[in-house]
C-alpha positions in Angstrom: 39.1 -1.2 4.2 38.4 2.4 4.2 35.0 4.3 3.4 35.4 4.9 -0.3 36.2 0.7 -0.7 33.1 -0.3 1.3 30.5 2.1 -0.5 31.8 0.7 -3.8 31.4 -2.7 -2.3 27.8 -1.7 -1.3 27.8 0.3 -4.5 28.6 -3.2 -6.7 26.0 -5.0 -4.2 23.4 -2.8 -5.5 24.0 -3.1 -8.9 24.2 -7.0 -9.1 21.4 -7.8 -6.7 18.9 -5.0 -6.1 16.4 -6.1 -8.7 16.6 -9.5 -7.2 16.1 -8.4 -3.9 13.0 -6.4 -5.2 11.6 -9.2 -6.6 11.8 -11.2 -3.6 10.3 -8.5 -1.5 7.6 -7.9 -4.1 6.8 -12.0 -3.6 6.7 -11.4 0.1 4.8 -8.5 0.3 2.7 -8.4 -2.5 2.9 -4.7 -3.0 5.5 -3.2 -5.3 5.8 0.1 -3.2 6.4 -1.8 0.0 8.6 -3.8 -2.0 10.8 -1.1 -3.3 10.9 1.3 0.1 12.2 -2.0 1.7 14.8 -2.6 -0.7 15.8 0.8 -0.4 15.8 0.5 3.6 18.2 -2.8 2.9 21.0 -0.6 1.2 20.7 2.4 3.8 20.9 -0.2 6.7 24.3 -1.3 5.0 25.4 2.1 4.4 24.9 2.6 7.9 26.9 0.0 9.2 30.7 0.4 9.7 31.4 -2.8 8.0 33.5 -3.5 5.0 33.8 -7.0 4.8 31.8 -8.3 1.2 29.5 -11.0 2.5 30.4 -14.8 0.9 26.8 -15.3 0.3 25.1 -11.8 -0.8 21.7 -12.8 -1.5 21.4 -14.8 1.9 23.1 -11.7 3.5 20.4 -9.2 1.8 17.5 -11.3 2.3 18.4 -11.7 6.1 18.8 -8.1 6.5 15.2 -7.4 4.5 13.7 -10.2 6.2 14.5 -8.1 9.5 13.0 -5.1 8.1 9.9 -6.7 6.8 9.3 -7.9 10.7 10.2 -4.6 11.8 7.4 -3.2 9.3 4.8 -5.7 9.9 5.7 -5.1 14.1 5.4 -1.1 13.4 2.0 -1.6 11.4 0.3 -3.8 13.9 1.5 -1.5 16.8 0.0 1.7 14.9 -3.3 -0.4 13.8 -3.8 -1.1 17.7 -3.2 2.4 18.8 -5.6 3.3 16.2 -8.6 0.9 17.6 -7.8 1.9 21.0 -8.0 5.4 20.1 -11.5 5.0 18.3 -12.6 3.0 21.5 -11.5 6.0 23.6 -13.0 8.5 21.2 -16.6 6.7 20.8 -19.4 7.8 22.6 -20.7 5.5 25.3 -24.7 7.1 24.8 -24.6 4.8 21.8 -25.1 1.7 23.6 -28.9 2.0 24.3 -31.6 -0.4 25.6 -33.1 -0.5 22.1 -29.5 -1.5 20.5 -29.4 -4.4 23.1 -32.8 -5.5 22.6 -31.8 -5.7 18.4 -28.8 -7.7 19.3 -30.4 -9.9 21.6 -33.1 -10.6 19.1 -30.7 -11.1 16.0 -28.7 -13.7 18.5 -31.8 -15.5 19.2 -32.7 -15.1 15.5 -28.8 -16.7 14.7 -29.3 -19.6 17.2 -32.9 -20.7 15.7 -31.2 -20.6 12.4 -28.2 -22.8 13.7 -31.0 -25.4 15.4 -32.6 -25.6 12.5 -29.7 -26.5 10.2 -28.7 -30.3 9.8 -26.6 -31.6 12.6 -23.6 -32.2 10.4 -23.8 -28.6 8.9 -24.3 -26.9 12.7 -21.4 -29.0 13.5 -19.3 -28.0 10.7 -19.9 -24.2 10.9 -19.3 -24.1 15.1 -15.9 -26.0 14.4 -14.9 -23.5 11.7 -16.4 -20.1 13.9 -16.0 -21.1 17.4 -13.0 -23.9 17.4 -11.1 -21.9 14.4 -10.4 -24.9 12.6 -9.5 -25.2 8.8 -11.7 -26.5 6.4 -9.1 -29.4 6.1 -9.5 -30.0 9.5 -12.7 -30.1 9.8 -13.3 -32.6 7.2 -10.7 -34.7 8.6 -12.2 -34.5 12.3 -15.7 -35.2 10.8 -14.3 -37.9 7.9 -16.4 -35.9 4.8 -15.1 -34.2 2.0 -13.8 -30.7 1.6 -16.6 -30.0 -0.5 -19.0 -31.0 1.8 -17.3 -28.7 4.6 -17.5 -25.5 2.2 -21.2 -26.4 1.0 -21.9 -26.6 5.1 -20.1 -23.6 6.0 -21.9 -21.7 3.0 -25.3 -22.7 4.1 -25.0 -21.9 7.5 -23.6 -18.1 6.2 -26.4 -18.1 3.8 -29.0 -18.6 6.5 -27.4 -16.2 9.0 -26.8 -13.4 6.5 -30.6 -13.5 5.3 -31.7 -13.4 9.3 -29.2 -10.3 9.7 -30.2 -8.5 6.6 -33.7 -9.8 6.4 -35.2 -6.3 5.3 
């Protein structure tokens, strides 16, 4: 197949499935602009390939290409985020850690520990399972054999008391 025929196949594929692909990507990205960019990039990738064979399942084919582009996009954003964080740490002034700030942090930590000690045992256990163990609410409810609403109420109580201690002013 020559390049003109291959480009015509991609044009037909675009006309038939671009709207569907954009909708599919919008559901996955929750961002219409990113979805439009990734739709565009998907068809650009097709144009860059010397492949001229029309796929048997065009939507599956397009979704596979778009999914790979989406993964690449997410990885790229994570790398940028990590680089920005590393840059921020490298640029931070080491003199910002002062004995006064250490004392303040220590006092806040002691206040939070006192708040946790003052919580009912089940509320404290629920909060620690969520914050320290990283369990989901449903997992905590199953482990402690309590309702999901009770888990949420215990966690909200602990957060409210911690917040009150942190922002007592």
